[in-house]
Backbone as JSON, one array per atom type, in Angstrom:
{
  "sequence": "MAPRANWKGYLKVAELTCPVALYTAASTSERIAFHTLNRETGHRVQRQFVDSDTGKLVEREDQVKGYEIGNNDYIVLEPEEVAAAVPESDKTLAVEAFVPYDEVDDIYFDKPYYLTPSDKHGQEAFALIREGLRAKKVAALAQTVLFRRVRTVLICAEDAGMIATTLNFDYAVRSAKDAFSSIPDMKIKGEMLDLAKHIIETKYGSFDPSEYKDRYEAALAELVKAKLEGKPIPARKPAKTEKVVDLMQALRESAGMKKKPAAAKKAKAEPARRKAS",
  "N": [[-47.59, 7.99, 35.92], [-47.14, 4.58, 36.59], [-49.58, 2.48, 38.17], [-49.34, 1.17, 41.5], [-49.03, -2.19, 42.49], [-51.37, -3.85, 44.62], [-51.13, -6.35, 45.55], [-49.21, -9.25, 44.94], [-48.85, -12.4, 43.38], [-49.73, -15.77, 42.6], [-51.87, -17.13, 40.13], [-53.74, -19.99, 40.14], [-54.9, -22.72, 38.4], [-55.91, -25.86, 38.59], [-53.19, -27.63, 37.44], [-52.11, -25.55, 36.13], [-50.36, -22.56, 36.28], [-49.81, -19.06, 36.79], [-47.99, -15.99, 37.17], [-49.42, -13.2, 38.84], [-50.91, -9.93, 39.42], [-52.66, -7.73, 41.64], [-54.61, -4.84, 41.36], [-56.03, -1.94, 42.76], [-59.34, -1.28, 41.87], [-61.34, 0.49, 42.46], [-61.21, 3.45, 44.24], [-61.01, 5.67, 47.08], [-59.19, 7.61, 47.39], [-58.99, 9.99, 46.0], [-60.79, 11.7, 47.05], [-61.72, 14.72, 48.8], [-59.94, 15.45, 51.69], [-60.02, 16.09, 55.19], [-58.33, 17.58, 58.0], [-58.23, 17.51, 61.57], [-58.14, 20.4, 63.48], [-56.68, 22.65, 65.94], [-58.62, 25.24, 66.86], [-57.72, 27.66, 67.96], [-54.88, 27.79, 67.63], [-54.43, 26.8, 65.09], [-53.04, 24.52, 64.63], [-52.55, 21.01, 63.89], [-54.35, 18.46, 65.63], [-53.67, 15.66, 67.78], [-54.6, 12.25, 68.08], [-55.18, 10.53, 71.05], [-55.01, 7.77, 73.35], [-56.8, 7.21, 76.28], [-57.2, 6.01, 79.65], [-60.34, 4.74, 80.42], [-61.32, 4.84, 82.98], [-59.44, 6.0, 84.83], [-58.62, 8.16, 83.36], [-56.09, 8.71, 82.56], [-53.3, 9.0, 80.29], [-52.56, 6.35, 78.03], [-49.77, 4.68, 77.09], [-48.43, 3.57, 73.92], [-47.11, 1.07, 74.02], [-48.4, -0.12, 76.12], [-50.9, -0.72, 75.31], [-53.31, -3.15, 74.54], [-55.14, -5.75, 72.8], [-58.56, -6.52, 73.49], [-61.25, -8.73, 74.24], [-64.61, -8.42, 74.88], [-66.37, -10.09, 77.35], [-68.26, -9.73, 79.17], [-69.92, -7.22, 81.18], [-67.64, -4.72, 81.27], [-65.72, -6.68, 81.48], [-63.05, -8.41, 80.25], [-61.25, -10.49, 77.91], [-57.85, -10.6, 77.56], [-55.76, -10.21, 74.77], [-52.59, -10.83, 73.69], [-50.19, -9.15, 71.56], [-48.57, -10.99, 70.09], [-50.14, -13.25, 70.23], [-52.39, -12.55, 68.77], [-51.16, -12.18, 66.3], [-50.47, -14.79, 65.75], [-52.84, -15.87, 64.96], [-53.24, -15.01, 62.43], [-53.58, -16.2, 59.18], [-51.24, -18.24, 57.36], [-49.66, -17.25, 54.33], [-49.47, -18.37, 51.01], [-49.32, -16.93, 48.79], [-51.02, -17.55, 46.65], [-53.66, -17.58, 44.37], [-55.91, -19.77, 44.44], [-57.91, -21.51, 42.33], [-61.03, -22.87, 42.94], [-63.5, -23.56, 41.92], [-65.71, -23.22, 39.06], [-68.25, -21.03, 38.12], [-71.49, -19.92, 36.91], [-71.54, -16.48, 36.19], [-73.74, -14.87, 36.93], [-74.8, -16.29, 38.98], [-73.84, -15.64, 41.45], [-74.93, -13.67, 44.01], [-75.28, -10.15, 43.98], [-75.14, -8.93, 46.46], [-73.12, -10.07, 47.82], [-70.81, -9.01, 46.81], [-67.78, -7.36, 47.42], [-65.12, -5.76, 47.15], [-63.69, -4.52, 44.15], [-60.93, -5.54, 42.04], [-58.34, -5.02, 39.64], [-57.02, -7.61, 37.77], [-53.98, -8.7, 36.6], [-51.33, -10.04, 34.46], [-48.2, -10.43, 36.03], [-45.73, -10.89, 35.1], [-43.91, -11.21, 32.13], [-43.45, -13.76, 31.25], [-45.61, -15.17, 32.06], [-47.77, -14.43, 30.58], [-49.0, -15.82, 28.47], [-50.22, -18.04, 29.7], [-51.93, -16.67, 31.36], [-53.61, -15.41, 29.47], [-54.78, -17.68, 28.38], [-56.33, -18.69, 30.52], [-58.06, -16.52, 30.87], [-59.42, -16.38, 28.35], [-60.61, -18.84, 28.39], [-62.48, -18.57, 30.47], [-64.06, -16.62, 29.29], [-65.01, -17.9, 26.99], [-66.55, -19.99, 28.02], [-68.32, -18.57, 29.45], [-68.26, -18.13, 32.24], [-67.33, -17.59, 35.71], [-64.5, -17.63, 37.93], [-64.07, -19.09, 41.11], [-61.98, -18.4, 43.69], [-59.55, -18.8, 46.36], [-57.51, -17.03, 48.69], [-54.97, -15.58, 50.83], [-55.53, -12.38, 51.72], [-54.46, -9.33, 52.82], [-54.19, -10.16, 55.55], [-56.34, -11.86, 55.94], [-58.19, -14.82, 55.02], [-59.61, -14.8, 51.93], [-62.41, -15.09, 49.75], [-62.56, -14.97, 46.27], [-64.02, -13.68, 43.35], [-63.48, -14.23, 40.0], [-63.43, -12.86, 36.79], [-63.42, -12.58, 33.18], [-62.32, -9.59, 31.57], [-62.09, -7.35, 29.1], [-58.74, -6.98, 28.13], [-57.77, -8.03, 30.4], [-58.55, -9.26, 33.71], [-61.18, -9.16, 36.16], [-61.08, -9.19, 39.6], [-63.03, -9.81, 42.26], [-63.41, -9.35, 45.65], [-65.32, -11.27, 47.95], [-68.02, -10.89, 50.25], [-68.17, -12.49, 53.44], [-70.37, -15.19, 54.35], [-71.48, -14.94, 56.92], [-71.42, -12.25, 57.28], [-73.33, -11.12, 55.7], [-76.51, -9.91, 55.91], [-79.78, -11.27, 56.43], [-82.19, -11.06, 53.88], [-84.82, -11.56, 54.32], [-85.31, -10.73, 56.93], [-85.1, -7.97, 56.66], [-87.15, -7.41, 54.83], [-89.46, -8.35, 55.94], [-91.61, -6.88, 57.03], [-92.89, -5.77, 54.89], [-95.9, -5.5, 53.19], [-97.73, -7.97, 51.26], [-98.56, -7.05, 48.2], [-100.65, -6.87, 45.37], [-100.12, -5.55, 42.29], [-101.77, -4.32, 39.52], [-103.52, -3.91, 36.35], [-104.39, -0.59, 35.21], [-102.62, 0.88, 36.77], [-100.24, -0.68, 36.89], [-99.68, -0.77, 34.16], [-99.14, 1.94, 33.6], [-96.86, 2.29, 35.16], [-95.06, 0.58, 33.83], [-94.98, 1.91, 31.4], [-93.74, 4.33, 32.08], [-91.21, 3.39, 32.79], [-90.36, 2.43, 30.31], [-90.18, 4.84, 28.84], [-88.03, 6.02, 30.06], [-85.96, 4.37, 29.62], [-82.57, 3.39, 29.24], [-78.95, 3.39, 29.07], [-76.18, 2.52, 31.2], [-74.01, 5.03, 32.15], [-71.3, 5.84, 33.81], [-70.03, 8.33, 33.97], [-71.98, 10.22, 33.94], [-73.02, 10.45, 36.42], [-72.55, 12.29, 39.17], [-70.57, 13.09, 42.09], [-72.1, 14.99, 44.15], [-71.74, 16.02, 46.71], [-68.95, 15.95, 47.04], [-68.22, 17.72, 45.01], [-69.4, 20.05, 45.99], [-67.89, 20.44, 48.3], [-65.4, 20.96, 47.15], [-65.93, 23.4, 45.86], [-66.48, 24.93, 48.09], [-63.98, 24.96, 49.45], [-62.49, 26.27, 47.49], [-63.77, 28.79, 47.44], [-63.2, 29.71, 50.01], [-60.42, 29.92, 49.85], [-60.18, 31.96, 47.99], [-61.33, 33.99, 49.31], [-64.02, 34.54, 49.02], [-67.55, 35.13, 49.65], [-69.51, 32.67, 51.38], [-72.13, 31.04, 49.91], [-75.5, 31.04, 51.12], [-77.27, 28.16, 52.17], [-79.98, 26.86, 50.36], [-83.24, 26.24, 51.57], [-84.57, 22.94, 51.72], [-87.09, 21.73, 49.5], [-90.32, 20.75, 50.47], [-91.98, 17.81, 49.7], [-95.24, 17.37, 48.38], [-97.86, 15.25, 49.5], [-99.3, 13.16, 47.25], [-101.97, 11.75, 45.24], [-101.49, 8.4, 44.35], [-102.15, 7.2, 41.85], [-102.67, 9.49, 40.32], [-100.14, 10.67, 40.39], [-98.71, 8.79, 38.91], [-99.97, 9.06, 36.41], [-99.31, 11.72, 35.77], [-96.55, 11.48, 35.66], [-96.35, 9.9, 33.45], [-97.01, 11.67, 31.55], [-99.62, 12.35, 31.25], [-102.17, 14.6, 31.54], [-104.1, 15.87, 34.27], [-107.61, 16.0, 34.2], [-109.26, 19.14, 34.11], [-111.28, 20.48, 36.79], [-113.37, 22.13, 36.0], [-113.95, 21.28, 33.42], [-114.98, 18.77, 33.91], [-117.29, 19.5, 35.27], [-118.67, 20.85, 33.28], [-119.3, 18.79, 31.56], [-120.93, 17.3, 33.11], [-123.16, 18.92, 33.51], [-125.1, 19.09, 31.26], [-126.18, 16.56, 31.49], [-127.55, 16.63, 33.9], [-129.56, 18.49, 33.27], [-130.97, 17.17, 31.3], [-131.96, 15.08, 32.73], [-133.75, 16.37, 34.33]],
  "CA": [[-46.9, 6.99, 36.72], [-47.85, 3.3, 36.64], [-50.12, 2.19, 39.5], [-48.61, 0.19, 42.31], [-49.83, -3.38, 42.78], [-51.73, -4.07, 46.02], [-50.8, -7.74, 45.92], [-48.62, -10.06, 43.87], [-48.81, -13.82, 43.71], [-49.92, -16.68, 41.47], [-53.2, -17.65, 39.83], [-53.54, -21.44, 39.92], [-56.05, -23.52, 37.96], [-55.37, -27.23, 38.5], [-51.73, -27.59, 37.38], [-51.72, -24.36, 35.38], [-50.03, -21.45, 37.19], [-49.19, -17.88, 36.18], [-47.8, -14.88, 38.12], [-50.42, -12.15, 38.64], [-50.91, -8.8, 40.35], [-53.94, -7.1, 41.88], [-54.59, -3.38, 41.45], [-57.31, -1.4, 43.21], [-60.18, -0.81, 40.76], [-62.15, 1.62, 42.96], [-60.49, 4.03, 45.37], [-61.53, 6.93, 47.61], [-58.03, 8.46, 47.68], [-59.13, 11.29, 45.33], [-61.74, 12.53, 47.77], [-61.18, 15.79, 49.64], [-59.73, 14.98, 53.06], [-59.85, 17.15, 56.17], [-57.62, 17.3, 59.24], [-58.8, 18.19, 62.73], [-57.2, 21.43, 63.93], [-56.95, 23.47, 67.11], [-59.14, 26.49, 66.32], [-56.96, 28.81, 68.46], [-53.51, 27.84, 67.12], [-54.35, 26.35, 63.71], [-52.2, 23.31, 64.55], [-53.26, 19.73, 63.89], [-54.44, 17.78, 66.92], [-53.32, 14.24, 67.73], [-55.49, 11.36, 68.81], [-54.5, 9.79, 72.1], [-55.86, 6.85, 74.09], [-56.75, 7.41, 77.72], [-57.9, 5.01, 80.44], [-61.72, 5.19, 80.58], [-61.62, 5.0, 84.4], [-58.53, 6.95, 85.48], [-58.43, 9.34, 82.52], [-54.66, 8.9, 82.29], [-52.82, 8.6, 78.97], [-52.02, 4.99, 77.94], [-48.74, 4.64, 76.07], [-48.65, 2.57, 72.88], [-46.63, -0.26, 74.44], [-49.3, -0.66, 77.15], [-52.2, -0.97, 74.7], [-53.49, -4.52, 74.08], [-56.48, -6.07, 72.33], [-59.4, -7.18, 74.48], [-62.57, -9.17, 73.79], [-65.52, -8.26, 76.0], [-67.2, -11.27, 77.64], [-69.27, -9.27, 80.12], [-69.84, -5.78, 81.43], [-66.29, -4.33, 81.72], [-64.94, -7.9, 81.73], [-62.41, -8.66, 78.97], [-60.14, -11.41, 77.74], [-56.75, -9.85, 76.96], [-55.01, -10.92, 73.75], [-51.3, -10.21, 73.47], [-49.91, -8.96, 70.13], [-48.06, -12.21, 69.47], [-51.25, -14.19, 70.13], [-53.2, -12.1, 67.63], [-50.36, -12.44, 65.1], [-50.47, -16.23, 65.5], [-54.11, -16.23, 64.35], [-53.21, -14.61, 61.02], [-53.24, -17.39, 58.37], [-50.03, -18.16, 56.53], [-49.98, -17.01, 52.93], [-48.57, -18.94, 49.99], [-49.42, -16.01, 47.66], [-51.63, -18.26, 45.53], [-55.1, -17.52, 44.13], [-56.2, -21.14, 44.03], [-59.28, -21.64, 41.82], [-61.69, -24.06, 43.49], [-64.68, -23.92, 41.13], [-66.18, -22.29, 38.04], [-69.7, -20.88, 38.28], [-72.08, -18.85, 36.1], [-71.31, -15.21, 36.87], [-74.99, -14.39, 37.49], [-75.21, -17.13, 40.1], [-73.39, -15.01, 42.69], [-75.75, -12.51, 44.34], [-74.52, -8.91, 44.11], [-75.02, -8.55, 47.87], [-71.86, -10.63, 48.34], [-69.67, -8.29, 46.23], [-67.1, -6.49, 48.38], [-64.26, -4.76, 46.53], [-63.14, -5.0, 42.88], [-59.52, -5.32, 41.72], [-57.9, -5.43, 38.31], [-56.07, -8.72, 37.82], [-53.13, -8.67, 35.4], [-50.1, -10.83, 34.59], [-47.13, -9.62, 36.62], [-44.47, -11.3, 34.49], [-44.14, -11.49, 30.7], [-43.4, -15.21, 31.01], [-46.9, -15.77, 32.42], [-48.83, -13.8, 29.8], [-49.74, -16.81, 27.66], [-51.08, -18.81, 30.61], [-52.96, -15.73, 31.8], [-54.55, -15.26, 28.36], [-55.48, -18.95, 28.24], [-57.36, -18.73, 31.56], [-59.02, -15.45, 30.57], [-60.24, -16.76, 27.22], [-61.41, -20.0, 28.81], [-63.61, -18.02, 31.21], [-64.91, -15.91, 28.36], [-65.65, -18.86, 26.08], [-67.54, -20.78, 28.76], [-69.22, -17.62, 30.11], [-68.26, -18.45, 33.67], [-66.37, -16.9, 36.58], [-63.76, -18.56, 38.78], [-64.06, -18.84, 42.55], [-60.65, -18.74, 44.21], [-59.27, -18.35, 47.72], [-56.13, -16.69, 49.02], [-54.85, -14.69, 51.98], [-55.38, -10.99, 51.32], [-54.5, -8.38, 53.93], [-54.28, -10.87, 56.82], [-57.52, -12.72, 56.03], [-58.49, -15.69, 53.89], [-60.71, -14.19, 51.2], [-62.93, -15.73, 48.55], [-62.49, -13.98, 45.19], [-64.71, -14.03, 42.11], [-62.64, -13.76, 38.9], [-64.08, -12.96, 35.48], [-62.69, -11.94, 32.08], [-62.69, -8.2, 31.3], [-61.19, -6.79, 28.09], [-57.48, -7.71, 28.01], [-57.39, -8.56, 31.71], [-59.62, -9.89, 34.47], [-61.63, -8.47, 37.36], [-61.14, -10.06, 40.77], [-63.84, -9.14, 43.27], [-63.49, -10.06, 46.92], [-66.7, -11.52, 48.33], [-68.33, -10.86, 51.68], [-68.42, -13.8, 54.06], [-71.79, -15.45, 54.54], [-71.92, -14.45, 58.22], [-71.47, -10.78, 57.24], [-74.47, -10.7, 54.89], [-77.75, -10.03, 56.65], [-80.88, -11.92, 55.72], [-83.16, -10.17, 53.24], [-86.13, -11.85, 54.92], [-85.45, -9.88, 58.11], [-85.3, -6.58, 56.22], [-88.37, -7.27, 54.05], [-90.57, -9.07, 56.6], [-92.74, -6.0, 57.34], [-93.49, -5.26, 53.66], [-97.1, -6.31, 52.88], [-97.82, -8.59, 49.93], [-99.56, -6.29, 47.45], [-100.74, -7.21, 43.95], [-100.31, -4.37, 41.46], [-102.2, -4.73, 38.18], [-104.39, -2.97, 35.66], [-103.86, 0.67, 34.7], [-101.49, 1.3, 37.59], [-99.05, -1.4, 36.44], [-99.42, -0.35, 32.77], [-98.51, 3.25, 33.67], [-95.5, 2.09, 35.7], [-94.25, 0.02, 32.74], [-94.81, 2.97, 30.38], [-92.73, 5.27, 32.59], [-89.91, 2.72, 32.68], [-89.99, 2.38, 28.89], [-89.8, 6.18, 28.38], [-86.76, 6.41, 30.66], [-85.0, 3.28, 29.41], [-81.3, 3.85, 28.69], [-77.79, 2.58, 29.4], [-75.43, 3.07, 32.32], [-72.79, 5.79, 31.85], [-70.89, 6.35, 35.13], [-69.59, 9.73, 33.92], [-73.15, 11.09, 34.09], [-73.4, 10.5, 37.83], [-71.53, 13.06, 39.87], [-70.59, 13.16, 43.55], [-72.44, 16.38, 44.4], [-71.15, 16.43, 47.98], [-67.53, 16.2, 46.79], [-68.14, 18.95, 44.22], [-69.73, 21.17, 46.87], [-66.73, 20.65, 49.17], [-64.36, 21.59, 46.34], [-66.34, 24.8, 45.68], [-66.34, 25.57, 49.4], [-62.55, 25.19, 49.67], [-62.06, 27.29, 46.53], [-64.31, 30.07, 47.88], [-62.45, 30.12, 51.2], [-59.08, 30.32, 49.4], [-60.28, 33.22, 47.26], [-61.94, 35.0, 50.17], [-65.37, 34.85, 48.56], [-68.58, 34.76, 50.63], [-70.08, 31.34, 51.24], [-73.57, 31.19, 49.67], [-76.38, 30.38, 52.08], [-77.92, 26.96, 51.62], [-81.41, 27.01, 50.16], [-84.0, 25.19, 52.29], [-85.09, 21.87, 50.85], [-88.53, 21.79, 49.25], [-91.06, 19.61, 51.0], [-92.84, 17.21, 48.68], [-96.63, 17.17, 48.77], [-98.38, 13.89, 49.38], [-100.27, 13.17, 46.15], [-102.61, 10.49, 44.9], [-100.53, 7.56, 43.63], [-102.56, 7.05, 40.46], [-102.48, 10.77, 39.65], [-98.69, 10.84, 40.22], [-98.32, 7.93, 37.8], [-100.46, 9.66, 35.17], [-98.51, 12.91, 35.48], [-95.22, 11.01, 35.28], [-96.46, 9.34, 32.11], [-97.33, 12.76, 30.63], [-101.07, 12.47, 31.11], [-102.66, 15.71, 32.36], [-105.36, 15.66, 34.99], [-108.7, 16.78, 33.61], [-109.68, 20.24, 34.99], [-112.57, 20.3, 37.45], [-114.37, 22.86, 35.22], [-114.34, 20.45, 32.28], [-115.84, 17.72, 34.44], [-118.56, 20.12, 35.62], [-119.36, 21.17, 32.02], [-119.82, 17.55, 31.01], [-122.0, 16.79, 33.98], [-124.29, 19.86, 33.48], [-126.19, 18.67, 30.35], [-126.8, 15.33, 31.98], [-128.5, 16.99, 34.94], [-130.68, 19.15, 32.62], [-131.75, 16.16, 30.61], [-132.67, 14.3, 33.73], [-134.85, 17.16, 34.86]],
  "C": [[-47.76, 5.72, 36.82], [-48.35, 3.03, 38.05], [-49.3, 1.12, 40.21], [-49.53, -0.97, 42.66], [-50.12, -3.48, 44.28], [-51.29, -5.44, 46.51], [-50.2, -8.42, 44.7], [-48.55, -11.51, 44.32], [-48.99, -14.65, 42.46], [-51.39, -17.07, 41.36], [-53.03, -19.1, 39.44], [-54.86, -22.11, 39.58], [-55.53, -24.93, 37.7], [-53.84, -27.16, 38.5], [-51.21, -26.39, 36.6], [-51.54, -23.18, 36.33], [-49.43, -20.29, 36.41], [-49.07, -16.77, 37.23], [-48.76, -13.74, 37.8], [-50.25, -11.05, 39.68], [-52.32, -8.24, 40.46], [-53.75, -5.6, 42.03], [-55.98, -2.89, 41.87], [-58.1, -0.84, 42.02], [-61.04, 0.38, 41.18], [-61.49, 2.14, 44.23], [-61.13, 5.34, 45.8], [-60.4, 7.92, 47.87], [-58.14, 9.85, 47.04], [-60.11, 12.21, 46.04], [-61.02, 13.62, 48.57], [-61.1, 15.29, 51.07], [-59.5, 16.17, 53.99], [-59.02, 16.65, 57.35], [-58.33, 18.04, 60.37], [-57.75, 19.13, 63.3], [-57.63, 22.03, 65.26], [-57.38, 24.84, 66.59], [-58.27, 27.69, 66.73], [-55.59, 28.94, 67.81], [-53.41, 27.51, 65.64], [-53.5, 25.12, 63.52], [-53.07, 22.06, 64.53], [-53.27, 19.14, 65.29], [-54.14, 16.31, 66.72], [-54.31, 13.44, 68.56], [-54.68, 10.57, 69.82], [-55.51, 8.9, 72.81], [-55.67, 7.08, 75.59], [-57.55, 6.31, 78.4], [-59.31, 5.54, 80.74], [-62.08, 5.42, 82.04], [-60.75, 6.08, 85.05], [-58.36, 8.24, 84.67], [-56.98, 9.6, 82.15], [-54.31, 8.38, 80.88], [-52.21, 7.2, 79.02], [-51.03, 4.96, 76.79], [-48.97, 3.46, 75.12], [-48.24, 1.16, 73.33], [-47.52, -0.91, 75.5], [-50.69, -0.94, 76.6], [-52.26, -2.39, 74.15], [-54.93, -4.7, 73.59], [-57.26, -6.78, 73.44], [-60.75, -7.54, 73.92], [-63.51, -9.16, 74.99], [-66.41, -9.5, 76.16], [-68.3, -10.94, 78.64], [-69.1, -7.78, 80.31], [-68.49, -5.43, 82.06], [-65.43, -5.54, 82.1], [-64.37, -8.35, 80.38], [-61.39, -9.79, 79.05], [-59.06, -10.65, 76.99], [-56.0, -10.73, 75.98], [-53.71, -10.16, 73.48], [-51.01, -10.11, 71.97], [-49.42, -10.22, 69.42], [-49.15, -13.27, 69.33], [-52.15, -13.83, 68.95], [-52.47, -12.41, 66.33], [-50.39, -13.92, 64.73], [-51.76, -16.68, 64.82], [-54.16, -15.86, 62.87], [-52.79, -15.81, 60.17], [-51.98, -17.17, 57.55], [-50.43, -18.02, 55.07], [-48.96, -17.67, 52.02], [-48.64, -18.11, 48.71], [-50.02, -16.69, 46.42], [-53.14, -18.06, 45.51], [-55.49, -18.88, 43.57], [-57.66, -21.26, 43.61], [-59.87, -22.96, 42.3], [-62.89, -24.5, 42.66], [-64.94, -22.85, 40.08], [-67.69, -22.24, 38.11], [-70.22, -19.85, 37.28], [-71.97, -17.54, 36.87], [-72.58, -14.7, 37.58], [-75.46, -15.19, 38.69], [-74.84, -16.51, 41.44], [-74.19, -13.73, 42.92], [-74.86, -11.29, 44.56], [-74.29, -8.5, 45.56], [-73.71, -9.06, 48.47], [-70.63, -9.87, 47.81], [-69.09, -7.31, 47.25], [-66.29, -5.4, 47.68], [-63.64, -5.31, 45.25], [-61.65, -4.65, 42.72], [-59.3, -5.68, 40.25], [-56.85, -6.52, 38.49], [-55.31, -8.77, 36.51], [-51.96, -9.63, 35.56], [-48.99, -9.93, 35.12], [-45.76, -9.92, 36.01], [-44.76, -11.66, 33.03], [-44.13, -12.98, 30.39], [-44.74, -15.89, 31.34], [-48.05, -15.24, 31.59], [-49.65, -14.81, 29.0], [-50.69, -17.61, 28.54], [-52.23, -17.93, 31.1], [-54.04, -15.59, 30.72], [-55.38, -16.52, 28.17], [-56.62, -19.05, 29.26], [-58.45, -17.72, 31.27], [-59.97, -15.86, 29.44], [-61.09, -17.98, 27.52], [-62.65, -19.54, 29.57], [-64.6, -17.36, 30.26], [-65.68, -16.88, 27.45], [-66.76, -19.64, 26.77], [-68.55, -19.9, 29.5], [-69.4, -17.94, 31.59], [-67.27, -17.54, 34.4], [-65.7, -17.95, 37.45], [-63.87, -18.13, 40.23], [-62.72, -19.33, 43.1], [-60.52, -18.25, 45.64], [-57.8, -18.04, 47.87], [-56.14, -15.83, 50.28], [-54.58, -13.28, 51.45], [-55.5, -10.11, 52.57], [-54.9, -9.06, 55.25], [-55.51, -11.77, 56.98], [-57.62, -13.63, 54.82], [-59.72, -15.11, 53.21], [-61.11, -15.06, 50.02], [-63.03, -14.65, 47.47], [-63.2, -14.52, 43.96], [-63.94, -13.4, 40.95], [-63.37, -13.94, 37.58], [-63.25, -12.21, 34.44], [-63.21, -10.53, 31.86], [-61.67, -7.6, 30.35], [-59.92, -7.63, 28.0], [-57.06, -8.35, 29.33], [-58.53, -9.29, 32.37], [-59.97, -9.0, 35.66], [-61.72, -9.5, 38.47], [-61.87, -9.31, 41.87], [-63.86, -9.96, 44.55], [-64.96, -10.17, 47.32], [-66.87, -11.42, 49.84], [-68.53, -12.28, 52.19], [-69.91, -13.95, 54.31], [-72.29, -14.87, 55.86], [-72.06, -12.92, 58.23], [-72.67, -10.25, 56.46], [-75.76, -10.97, 55.66], [-78.86, -10.6, 55.78], [-81.84, -10.88, 55.14], [-84.55, -10.36, 53.85], [-86.37, -10.96, 56.13], [-85.77, -8.45, 57.72], [-86.66, -6.38, 55.56], [-89.61, -7.84, 54.73], [-91.79, -8.19, 56.85], [-93.41, -5.44, 56.08], [-94.7, -6.12, 53.31], [-97.06, -6.85, 51.46], [-98.93, -7.9, 49.16], [-99.49, -6.67, 45.97], [-101.04, -5.93, 43.16], [-100.67, -4.82, 40.04], [-103.04, -3.63, 37.54], [-103.66, -1.72, 35.2], [-102.62, 1.11, 35.47], [-100.2, 0.63, 37.13], [-98.68, -0.99, 35.02], [-98.71, 1.0, 32.75], [-97.07, 3.14, 34.16], [-94.57, 1.55, 34.61], [-93.98, 1.06, 31.66], [-93.73, 3.96, 30.82], [-91.34, 4.68, 32.47], [-89.44, 2.71, 31.23], [-89.52, 3.75, 28.38], [-88.46, 6.62, 28.93], [-85.69, 5.33, 30.48], [-83.73, 3.81, 28.75], [-80.18, 2.89, 29.01], [-76.98, 3.28, 30.48], [-74.15, 3.74, 31.84], [-72.34, 6.42, 33.16], [-70.47, 7.8, 35.13], [-70.75, 10.7, 34.11], [-73.56, 11.26, 35.55], [-72.27, 11.12, 38.65], [-71.7, 12.98, 41.39], [-70.84, 14.62, 43.93], [-71.85, 16.89, 45.72], [-69.68, 16.78, 47.79], [-67.35, 17.5, 46.0], [-68.43, 20.17, 45.07], [-68.58, 21.48, 47.81], [-65.62, 21.37, 48.42], [-64.67, 23.07, 46.12], [-66.18, 25.58, 46.97], [-64.88, 25.92, 49.69], [-62.05, 26.3, 48.75], [-62.53, 28.68, 46.96], [-63.54, 30.6, 49.09], [-61.06, 30.61, 50.81], [-59.11, 31.69, 48.74], [-60.95, 34.33, 48.07], [-63.34, 35.4, 49.76], [-66.39, 34.46, 49.63], [-69.15, 33.38, 50.34], [-71.59, 31.49, 51.04], [-74.39, 30.41, 50.68], [-77.08, 29.21, 51.41], [-79.41, 27.18, 51.52], [-82.15, 25.88, 50.89], [-84.58, 24.18, 51.31], [-86.6, 22.0, 50.72], [-89.19, 20.55, 49.81], [-92.02, 19.11, 49.94], [-94.26, 17.04, 49.21], [-97.0, 15.7, 48.6], [-99.48, 13.92, 48.33], [-100.87, 11.79, 45.96], [-101.68, 9.67, 44.01], [-100.89, 7.43, 42.16], [-102.35, 8.35, 39.69], [-101.0, 11.03, 39.41], [-98.18, 10.01, 39.06], [-98.74, 8.54, 36.46], [-99.63, 10.88, 34.78], [-97.1, 12.52, 35.04], [-95.21, 10.47, 33.86], [-96.84, 10.4, 31.08], [-98.81, 12.95, 30.4], [-101.57, 13.55, 32.08], [-103.97, 15.34, 33.05], [-106.44, 16.55, 34.38], [-109.15, 17.87, 34.57], [-111.07, 19.98, 35.56], [-113.68, 20.97, 36.66], [-114.89, 22.03, 34.06], [-115.27, 19.33, 32.73], [-117.23, 18.25, 34.72], [-119.38, 20.39, 34.37], [-119.99, 19.93, 31.41], [-121.01, 17.05, 31.81], [-123.26, 17.63, 33.89], [-125.41, 19.41, 32.54], [-126.91, 17.43, 30.85], [-127.86, 15.64, 33.02], [-129.75, 17.65, 34.33], [-131.62, 18.15, 31.95], [-132.58, 15.34, 31.58], [-133.86, 15.04, 34.28], [-136.01, 17.28, 33.87]]
}
C-alpha cells in the first residue's frame, strides 16, 4: 500500500512553483507498543484529569490551557484564543535562500521527510529544482506552516526526489559552550596520538544502517514471543564491571600491541645488575 502524505502543498522558488507532498522518512510506528492494564481484570485503564486540590474529576469541556506566572498562579487561555495564535497556512514551501549543505550544523536537524511531486503536471518543475540543487551542490532553506507551527525546512536533492528536514529553532538549541565548559584543555601528542590514529585507521569503514540493530526492541519481541508460547523468561545476566586500566596500555592493547611480561623485563634487567657488580 502506498504511503499516505503527511502534508501537501507547493514548493516555490522565485516565480517557479510545483505541487509537492511530504512523507515521513523516519517513524517509530513499527516499535512494540504496550497498553496499561488493570492487573486484576485484564482491562485497559483510562487516563483521567483530576483537580490537584479537590481530587475531583474534571470533564473535558472544563479543561483549559494555563500559563504559570507564579506559584499556583496562572493566566487562563481559552481554546479560541489559542487557536487564534496558530499561523495561517498558504500551503507553500517558500524558498528564501540557498546555502552549502555542510553550513547547517547537524544539531539543528529535527525530522526528515521525503519530498516528492504530488501531481504529474509538476514533475518537470520539480526535476528542474532538484537538478539545480544537485548541480550547485547546495540546499534550499524554506519556510511553511507545518502542524500548526511555522517551520524552517532544509531541502536537498536525493536520488529521484528530495529530502526536506525540519530544523530546530535557535532558542531550542542549547549552547555547546555551556555543556563543554568544564572539559579541560588537554594537548594529546606523541605515541598516544599515533596509537589513537592507528586504531581509527584499522576500524575505518562505511555506514550501513542495517548493521545496527535496536537490541531493546528485539529483546521485547523475544519476551512477548516467550510469553505467548508459555516459555520461561531467561534471567538477565549481571553486567560486567570494567576495570580501570592505564590509558596508554589500553591504547596499545587496542592497537594489537601486547604488554611485555614482567618476567621478560626482569630477565633483561638481571645481566645489567651482574655486570654492574
